[in-house]
N, C-alpha and C positions, 0 to 999 in steps of 0.2 A: 390396579389403580382405580378402576371403576368401583369395586367394592369399598375401598377406603373412602372414596369421594362420597358415595351414597351414605356411608355411616356418618362422616363429618357433616354432610348436608342435613340429615335428619336430626342429629344431635344439636347442631347449631340452630336449627329452626325452633326446636323445643326450648333451647336456652334463651333465644330471643323472646319467645312467648312468656317465659317465666319472669325474665327481667323486666319486660315491659309491663306485665301484669302487676308486679310488685310496685313499680313506679306509679302506675295509675291508681293502685289501691291506696297509696300514700297521699294522693292528691285529694284535698277536701272536696266533697261534693257540694254544689251550690245549694243554698237554702231555697226551698220552694214554698209557694204560698200554702199555708195550712199544714206544713210539715215541719216538725221540730228540727233544730240544727243537728247535724250528724246523721240524719235519716234521709231516705230518698222516697220517691213516690212509687217505687217498684212494688208490684203486687206481691203480697206475702204468699209463700208457697202453701201455708197452712191457714185457711180461712177460719175466723173465729165465729162467724155467723152463718146461718143456713143459706146455702146457695146451691144452684144447680151446677154440678161439676161433671167433667168427662174423664174417661179412663186415661187419656193421654195428654191432657192439657196442662197438667200440673207444672208450675214454674214458668209457663210461657209469658214473656213480657210483651207488652204492646208497644213500648217505645223503642226497644232494640231487640232484634231477633236473636235468639240463642240457637246456634246451630245444633241440630240433633234433637230438639224438642219439637214434636209433631203436634199439630193443632187438634184440639179435641172435637172439632165439628165432625170429624170422620169417625169418632169413637162412640162407645156406648154411653148413654146419658142416664144418670140415676139422680134421684132427688134425696137430699139429706133428711128432710122431714116430710111426713105425710105419706099417703098411699101412692105408690108409683106403678107405672105400667111395666109389663114384661119386656125383657131385652129385645130390641129390634122392632117392636110393634109400631113405633112411630114412623117407620119407613122413611128415614132421613137419607135421601139418595144424592144430595148435592155436596160437591167438594168446594168449600168456600175458601179454605186456606190449604196451601200445598207446601211441601218441604223440598228445598233445593240444596241439600247438602251443605256446602260451605256458606251458602247465602242464607241459610236458616229458613224460618217460616216466612212465607209471602202470601199475601192475599192474591187469589187467582187473577184479579183485575190488575195487579201490579207485577204480573209474571209474563214476560214476552216469549212464552213457549206454549205449545199445545200440551197440556197436562190433563190426562183423563184418569178417573179412578173408580174403584169399586169399594163402596163404603162398608162399614161394619154391619149395618142393617141389611144390606144385600146378602152378605155372607151368611147371616143368621136365617133370614127369611127364606132364602132359596136352598137352605140345608146343604150348603157346599161342603164337601168332605176333603177335597184336595185343591191346592192352589191353581192347578191347571184349569179347573172349571171356571175360574174368574175371568179368563181371557175372552170368553164368548160375549161378555157384556161390553167389551171395548172394540170399536169398529176398526181400529188400525192395528190390532194385535192378533197374532196367531201363535199357537204353540205346536211345534213340530214333535209329534209323538215319536219317542225313540225307545221302542221296546215295550212301553207300558204307558197308559195315559197319565200316570203320576210322575213320569221321568222325561219330560219334554224340554226342548230347547226353545226359549222365547224368540219371537220375531215381531218387529214393528215396522210399518210402512214398507214391507217387502224386503227388509234387510234382516238377516239372521244374526242373533246375538252369539257370543262365544260362551264358554263354560262358566266364566266367572266375572269378567269386567263389566257386564251390563246388569248384573243382579246384585241387589243390596238388601240387607236386613238392618233397619234403623240406621241407614247411611253407611254401613260397612259391607264390604264385598263378601258374598257367599257363593257356593256352588249352585248353578241353576239346574243341573241335570241329576239331582237327587230329590227324592220325594219329601214333601213337607205337608203336615196336616193343616187343614183350614182352621181347625179348632185352636191352633197355636197363635194365629195372627189376628190383628184388628182390622186391617184394610190393605188394599193394594193401590198403588199410585204409579202410573206410567207416564214418563216424560217422553213424548215422541220426538225424534229428531236427534241432532248432534248435541252431545253434552261433554265432550272431551275437555273443554276449558274449565269445567267445574269438577269433573270426576277423573280426569286423566285418560290415558289411552283406552279406547273401547271401540267396538264395532258401531256403525251408525244406526243400530237398532234401538237407540234410546236407553232409558234407565228404568228398570223394574224395581220399585221400592216397596218392600214389605215392612209393615209396622207391627211390632210386637204388642200384645196386650200388656197393659201396665196396671199396677195397683190402683184400686178405686178408693175414693174418700169414704164412701159408704160401705160398711161391712156387708159382704154378700157371699152367700153360699148357694151355688147354682148347680143343679143336677139335671142332666139331659140323658134320656134313654131313647133309642130309636132303632130302626131297622131299614136296610136298603135292599132293593131288588128282591131276589128270591130267598134271601136269608143271610144277612150280615148284621147280627145284633151289635149295637154300639152303645157304650156308656161313657159319658164325659162329665167329670166333676171339676168345677171351677170355683176356687175359694179366694176371696180378695178382701183387703181391708187395711187398716192402719193401727199401730199400737204405739205405746209410749206417750210421753208428755207432748201434747199438741200433735200427736200422730206423726212423730218424727220418723218412724219406721213403717214403710209400706211393704206389703207382701201380696203375692199372687201365686197360687199353686194350681196347676192345671194338669189333669190326668185323663188319659183316654185309653179305652180298650175296645177293639172291634175284631171279631173273629167269626168267620162263617163262609158261606158260598157267595161268590161274586155274581155277575150278571148272567152266567150260563151254568147249567148243570155240569158237575165234574170239575169245576174250578174252585179255587179257594183264595181267601184274602185275610190277612191279619195285620192290624194296625195297633201299635202300642206306643204311647207317648207319655212322658212325664216332664214337666218344666216348672221352673221356679223363677220368678221375677221379683226383685227386691229394690226398694228405694231407701236410701239413707239420707235424710235431710239434716245436714250438719248445722245449718242455720237457714234464715229466710232466703238466702241467695245461692246456696251451694247444695247440690244434690249428687250423690253417687248412685249409679244404677248398675246392678249386677244381674245377669240373666244366664241361665244354664238350662239345657234341654237335651233329652235323649228320645230319639224316634226310631222305632223298629218297624219295618215294612216288609211283608212277605206276600207274594201272589204267585199262584200256579194255575196253569191251564187256561189263561186268558188269551186274547187274540194275538196272533203273530203278525209280523210285517211281511210284505211281499216285495222282493226286489224286481226291478225292471232292467233287463240287459240292454246294452247299447244297440243290440240288433233288434230290439223291439219285443213285441209279445205275440207276433203272428196274428194275422187278421186285421192289423192296422188300427185297433182301438182297445182301450182298457175294458176289462170285464166289469159287469155290474158288481158293486160292492156286496160282499156276503152279509147274511143276517147273523150278527154275533150272538144272538140269543142261543144259537147252536154252537157248541164248542168246536173249534178248529184245530187247536194245538193239543199235544199229549198232556196228560194230567201232571206229569213231572216237570214240564217246561215252565220257566218263569224266572223270578228274581227274588233275592233276599238282600235287603239294604238296611244299613244302620247308619244313622246320622247323629253325631254329637256336636253340639254347638255351645260355646261359652263366649259371653260378651260382657264388657264392662265400660262404663263411661263416668266421667266427672264433668259436671257443668256448673259454671260459676258466673254469676252476674256481678261484675265489679262495682258498677254504679249504674245510673239510669241509661247510660250510653254505651257501655263497654261490657263484653262478656267473652268467655272462652269455653271451648269444649275439647276434651281429650277422650279418645276412645280406642278400644282394640277388640278384636274378635279372633277366636281360633275355632276351626271346624274340621272334623274328620268325617268324610262321607265315603263309607266303604260299601262295596256291592259284590254280590256273587250272582253271576248270570248263567242261567241254565236254559237258554232259549234255543229255538230252532231257526235255521236260515232257510226261508222259503223263497223260491224264485219263479216268477211267471214264465211259462214255457214260450219259446220264440218260434216254434214250428220246426226246429231242427231235429237231428237224430237223437240229441240228448234226451228229449221227451218222447221219442218215437213219432215225431211229426205232429204231436198235439200242440194246440195253440192256447196261449194265455188269454186271448180274447174270449175263449169259451170257458175260462175259469180253471184251466189246468196249470199245475205248478209242481216243481220238484222240491223235495224237502231233505235237508241234511241237519245233523246234530253234531256240532263241533265245540269242544271246550274253548271258551273265550279266554284269550291270552292278552287282552288289552284293557287298560283303564279300570282296575277293580278297586282303586282307592284314590281319593283326592284329599289332600291335606292343605288347608288354607289358613294363613294368618293375614289379617287386614288391619289397617290403622287409620285414624283421622286425628287431626289437630287443627282447630279453627279458632281464630281470634277475630271477633266482630266488633265493630264500633261505629259511632255516628259523630261526624264533625260538621261544622258550618263554615263556609267561606262566603261571607256576605249573605245574599239571599238564597244561595244554593246549599242544599243539604246533601251530604255524602254519606251513604251507607257503605262502609269499607269492610273488606275481608282479606286476611292473609292467612295462609294455612298450607297444609300438606295432607295428602291421602295416598294410599297405595296398598299393595298386597304382595304376598309370596305364595305360590302354589306349587306343590309337588305332586306329580302324577306317578302312580305305582302300577306296574303290570305283574301278572303271574309269570313265574319263571318258565313253566312249560305245561303242556297238556298231559294229563294222566290217562284219560279215556281217548281211545282212537276215534277218528272221524267216522260217523255213521251215515250211510245213505238210507234215508227213510222212504224212498220211493216216490212215485208220481201220484198226485191226488187232485181232486177237484174241489174248489171252494164251496160248491153247492152240494157236494156228495157226502158220503159217509165220513164220520170223524176218524181221523187217524189217532192211534194210541200205541204205536210201536216204538221201539228204541228204548234207551235208558238214559238217565241223567248223566251228563258228562261232568268230569271233574278236572281240576288243574291243581298245581302245587306251587308253593313258594311265592315270593314277592320281591321285586327290585324296583328301584327308582328309575323310571324311564325318561322323565323330562321334568323341567322346572322352569318357572317364569317369575321374575321379580319386576315389579313396576312401582315406581314412586314418583309423585308429582308435586311440584311447588305451585301454589295458586295465589293470585292476587285479583281483587275485583273492586269495582266502585260503581255504585248506583247514584247518579246525580239527579236530584229532584230540582229542576229549574224553577218551576212554579206548579200550581195545582193542575195544569194541563200537560206539561211536557216533562219527560224524564229520559235519561240516557243511561244504559247499563252496559258495562264492559267487564269481561272476565278473561284472564290470560292464565295459561298454565305451561310449565316446562316439565318434561317427563323424561325419566331414565328407565330404560327397559333392558333386561338381561334375560336371555333364554339359553337353556342347556338341554342336551338330550343324550341318550345312550342307545346304541343300535340293538343291544340285547343284554341279557343278564350278566354276561361276562365282560362286556366292553365298558370302559370308563365313561363317565359323563364328560361331554365336551361342549364348548360354547357353540351355539348355532346362530346367535344373533346378539348384537349389543349396540345400543345407541344412547346418546346423552343429549339432554336439553332439547328434546323434540317439542316443537312449539304448537300450541292449539289456542287460537283466539276466537272470541265471540263478542259481538257488539249488537246492541238493540236500541231502537228508538221507539218510545211509547208516547201516544197522545190520548188524553182523556177528555173528549168533548164535554162530558158530564161525569158526575161522580160515579155513576154505575155503568160506564162504558169505557172500553179501551180499544184503541187501534194500535197495532205494533208491527214493526219490521225487524227481523233478526237475520244477521249474517254470521255464519260460523264455519270454522275449519277445525278438523280434529284428526289426530293421529291414532293409529291402531297397530298393534303388533302383527307382523306378517305371519301367515300360516306356515306350519312346518311340513315339508314334503314327507309323505308316508315312507316307512321303512320297507322298501321293496326293490328287488333287482330289476324292476321294470322302469325305473326312473334314473335319469342321469344325475340328479341332484338330491339323492336320498338323504334324509335327516338334516336338511338345511332349511332354515327359516328364510322366507322371502323378505325383501326389504320392507321397511316400515311403509304402511299405506296412509294416504292422506284423503280424507273425505271432506266434502264441501256441501253447504246447505244455504239456500235462500228461503225465507219463510215470511209470509205476511198473514196477519190474523186479526180477528175482531171478537170481542167478548162483551156480553151484556148480562147484567144481573137485574132481575125485576121481581120484587117481593121475594118469594121463596124459590124462584126459578133462576137457573143460569143457562146461558146459551153461548157456545163458542164455535167458531169456524176458522179454519186455517188452510192456506194454500202453500205448497212447498215444491221445491226442486232440489233433489239430492243426488250426489254422484259419489262413487267409491270404486277403487280398483277391483277387478274381478279376476280371481285366480282360477286357472283351469289347466288341464292336461293338453299339451301340444306335442305332436310327433317330433321327435328330436332330429335335427339336421346332422348332428354329430353323435353317434351312439356310444361314444367312449364312456365307459363306466357301467354299461348295462350288461347283464348276463347274455351269453350267446343264445340266440333263438327266441328272445323275448321281443315283444312289441315295444321298443324303447321309446319312452316319452320324457319330456321335460315339464316339470311343474313350474308355472310362471304366471305373471299377470298377463292375461290374454285379452283384455278389453276393459270397458268401464260399465258398471251398472248405473244406469240413469233412471231415476224415478221422479215422475211428476205426480202430483196428487192434490186432492181436496178432501178434508175431513171435517165433520161437524158432530157436535154432541149437545144434547139438552138434558139437564138433570134438575131434580127438585120437585116441588109441588106445582103442577100446572093448573090444578083446580083444588078447592078444598077437599081433603081426604083422598086425593088422587096424586100419587107420586109416579115419576117416570125417570128412567135412565135409558136414553135412546141415542143412537148415532149411526152415521153412515160414512164410508170412505170410498172414494173413487181413486183408482191408482193405475198409472201407466208405467210399468216397470220393465225396462228393456236392457239388453246388452248391446252397447254401441262400440264402434271402433274395435271390433273383434279381430283377433289374430287369424281366425278361420272365417272366411267369407260365408260359409254355410251357417254360421251362428250369428252373424251380424243382424241387428235389429230384431232378435228373437225375444220372446217373453221370458222373464225370469221364472224358473221353476218354483212352483208353490205360492207365487204372489197373485192373489185374487184381484181381478180388475174392479170388482165391486163387492163390498162387504157391508152388512148392516145388521143392527140388532135393536130390539125395543123390549123393555121390561116395564110393565104397568102394575101398580099396586093400589087397590081401592079398598078403603076402610068404610064400612057402613056408618052413617052419621049418628051422633049421640041422640038426635031427635027421635030416633026409632026405639029408644029405650035401652036400658042397661044390658039386657041380654043380647039384642040384635047388634048393638054397637061393638060388641066384642069380636064380630066376624070381619075378616078381610079376605080378599081374593087377589091373586096375581096371575099374570100371563106374560110369557116371553116368546118372542119370535126371533130366530136367528137365520140370516141368509149368507151364504158363501158363494161367490161367483165361480165361473169355470176357470180352473188353473192349469197351466202347462205342466205336464208330468215328465218331460224330458227336455234336454237342452236344444234339440232340433225342432221342438214344438209339433212333433207328429202325433203326440198323445196328449189328451186332456182328461181331467177328472170328471167334468160335468159339474153343474151347480147343484145346490141342495138347500132346502129350508127345513128347519126343525121347530117344533112347538113345545113349550112347557107350560103346564097349568098347576096351580096350587091354591090352597086355602089354609087359613089358620084361625084359631079361636083363642082369645085371651080372656082369662077370668081370674078371680081372686079366691083363695082359700085361707081364711083367718087372716085377712089383710095381706097375704103374700101372693105375688103374681105368678100365675101358671099360664102356659100357652101350649097348645097342641097344633102341630103343623103336618100337613099332608101334601105331597107334590108328585107330579109325574113329569119326567123329562123325555123328550122325543116321543110325544104322545102318539104320533101316527106311525111309529116304528120305521121311520125313514131309513133306507139303506144308502150309505154315502161313504165316499173316501174322505176321511177327516183330515189326513195329513199326507203331504207328498214333499219330498226334498231330495236333493242330489246327494250322492254317496260320498263325496269328498269331505275332508275334515275342515273345521274352522270356518264354516259358512261359505265355502267355495264350491265350485262345480266340477265334477268329473263326468264320465259318460253315463254312469248308471244312476238310477233313482230308487227310492223306497216309498212304499205305500202302506198306510194304515187305515183300516176301516173305522167308521164311527160306531159308538155304542148303541145298543138297541134301546127299546123302551125300558125305563128303570123307574121304580117306585121308591119314594122316600117318606118315612114317618118319624116324627120326633115329638116327644113330650118333655117339656122343660119346666122345672119348678125352682123358684128362688125363695130362699129363707133369710 
């Protein structure tokens, strides 16, 4: 019955959209001053005169937001006529307009949420190679490294995201734990806090929105060559433009090849990407977008993670992080990942007040894991009495038999409009979004488990053992989530506005115990309710004070398949998160400042010793997986972006966070810090361009510097271990010049200039953002050099 209802619900919603659209399209638009009858004042998608356009702004309407069209202020800017500057050299670091899914484009001053972003110019100027490197510029964001710095799980405000529900590409759900090249996307935007009323069930870790590069109005052929660290040559070709009468067909072809040694001798990395992004402008108000990409990522011999046992590490403290410029893992260990993504949208502006967007995405993210499992010694007989606090660890190589393929299908359908009731203006939305994800596991290991011995993280590099293999593939679990969304933003007058969004969600989860057992339902719920309401006050045109209250649902985590649990392969009940947020935003000239205070709560799943061991194997430490408390986070975050002085751009922020477990089932864990949540996190990126008054040669130079601070984080649930704080520094310079009127730019940068040794990531070992007894540690990268030469034709 559930499956039939979901099908009827989605089909009915699409039918209502199409019928309503037809009716509205048949309604004559009012004649406007200076506009001929039968026409509207909507901006044409294809300008006939020279203007400055952006890569992602095409088709954006100022009178009615079209969901799915992202604002070009975050994208690369090119000039149609005349000599133009090289890509990124303007150092535009301010997010003026943000994208809120079903609500479409919103000015940040009209957005009652804390939304922070990393713009296109930051990506280019800092020579960012993977999306995970973007997180360091956002003070409320962390990325939990899961085997490799390119395959991390995002985290915001101390809450961990899940594999799919918190991450989006152009508004559509994608897998978060597969690598993506930074050369593929235009910018990153993160909505901190609850967003279930707009996006459906998701963890309270916010929304990570990645924007694809789109075709540009100006024909551009850009070639970039570079090298990273001790030898990873990189070539990136980016071709964009428009063809046909009035440029009705837009194209962008993006190709990448990088192959060489990573940040340590004996390691290797290979990145290969090809993508195509196409726009078909059927008329002034209708555009079809089609995108396809293939990304192949392979790395071997890079840094391993280190597990922390529940019994500790011996010695009562964590060891100092190792220097990753010296290889720690065998040369054969690592990952091979392949990600294929296909996306399509149709966006239509019916008249000056009404528009709709339909979109769908399919993604196949496959991986082969050949890693080692390293565990810090706890002083027991297992390691001969050696202690992890002195850097000793035991190493094993076991064929991975979980999660080697994620297949995702996601969808969106939004109908946006504007109506007036007396003096009040209503911006309305009705729509649906959701996804289906299947998780596939290997059938069995081919290579037997290998004990690689006991080693020291400061000692000789281990290189024994052989690459493990596994065979087959079966569908181990699936989740289907679909939400119905309605919203209204009431503009009462120039000072006061009220925004409300509601969603009802349907969730279905299934799982299989092993390759021979059938899939069976582990959880099912209907019409789970998520509301959000906000009050906004604008004392002046460039200031906003807001208050937001929200509740959101999220799918419950599934108990691991183990004989040690009484409720194996069962999803916990749906979880309800809650948030209170108050904020202030100010825009002054080319600078923007925002600050927000928040209180957020969410159920906290954990392992609890079972009172009734029924269902557990004999002789096991029988436990029940359950909600064993509440994660309660207080915090204040602030960010400043834009030009604070002529020729000086800044992207800086700071977050103070108090993240604790309260009302814990185990008194020993009550009021303990949440593992991995930093009490203080800050970053600052400065970019200074020499003024034109110094002459043409000198004014081509620019210099940048970045400082990143991470506070002392708890490394286990009992808070007996902490990572310590750390600070890293990055420095860079670039020089832009012209060759035969074409812009060229050379960039050189160094990250972790002081070669700081630090623990970059720590998280608990249980699934779906919940906590078990063990934790995992990953060290931060050493000093790395970057060089890039880009030429545009």
